[in-house]
ZAMARGU-4260 file (C-alpha; in steps of 0.2 Angstrom, whole numbers, plus 5000, padded with zeros to 4 digits):
<rodrens>
0) 4898/4993/5069 | 4911/4981/5076 | 4923/4984/5091 | 4938/4976/5092 | 4951/4977/5105
5) 4970/4983/5099 | 4977/4965/5100 | 4963/4955/5092 | 4966/4969/5078 | 4982/4964/5076
10) 4979/4947/5076 | 4964/4947/5064 | 4968/4962/5052 | 4962/4954/5037 | 4947/4948/5045
15) 4944/4967/5050 | 4949/4973/5035 | 4937/4962/5026 | 4922/4969/5033 | 4926/4986/5033
20) 4925/4983/5014 | 4909/4975/5014 | 4903/4992/5022 | 4905/4988/5041 | 4915/5000/5052
25) 4926/4995/5067 | 4928/5005/5082 | 4946/5000/5088 | 4947/5000/5109 | 4964/5002/5118
30) 4963/4995/5135 | 4944/4997/5132 | 4942/5016/5128 | 4939/5020/5108 | 4954/5027/5101
35) 4950/5025/5082 | 4936/5021/5069 | 4940/5012/5053 | 4929/5016/5038 | 4929/5009/5020
40) 4935/5024/5007 | 4923/5031/4996 | 4925/5037/4979 | 4944/5035/4979 | 4945/5043/4961
45) 4935/5061/4967 | 4947/5063/4979 | 4961/5063/4965 | 4948/5073/4955 | 4949/5086/4970
50) 4965/5088/4971 | 4969/5093/4953 | 4957/5103/4953 | 4963/5113/4968 | 4980/5111/4958
55) 4990/5101/4974 | 4990/5088/4960 | 4993/5082/4942 | 4984/5069/4933 | 4993/5057/4921
60) 4999/5064/4906 | 4998/5048/4895 | 4996/5029/4899 | 5015/5019/4906 | 5023/5009/4891
65) 5016/4991/4892 | 5034/4984/4896 | 5035/4997/4911 | 5037/4986/4925 | 5047/4971/4916
70) 5060/4979/4904 | 5080/4980/4907 | 5087/4994/4917 | 5102/5002/4906 | 5119/4995/4917
75) 5130/5009/4923 | 5149/5011/4916 | 5158/5012/4930 | 5154/5002/4948 | 5147/5009/4961
80) 5160/5006/4974 | 5171/5014/4959 | 5162/5030/4959 | 5161/5031/4979 | 5178/5031/4979
85) 5182/5041/4968 | 5172/5055/4975 | 5180/5051/4993 | 5197/5050/4985 | 5201/5068/4994
90) 5195/5065/5010 | 5209/5053/5012
</rodrens>
């Protein structure tokens, strides 16, 4: 188990995250007192499956299309400014 003061953790966060990813546990100290423990997350897929079983989450129905993140979004018919002014028309 590694120990890291808060200031050192802030300055070298990537280093400590690599240690945690490799299986180490890091205890965080604030003014010399332990305040937190950082450990690796195990089996995140099992956690999601547990949430689905409990009815707190819903699994995917189908995969996203390949162009989901790159396709162009439709342009609005009017500008946002025009819609905002129309909405506030009765207030002024």
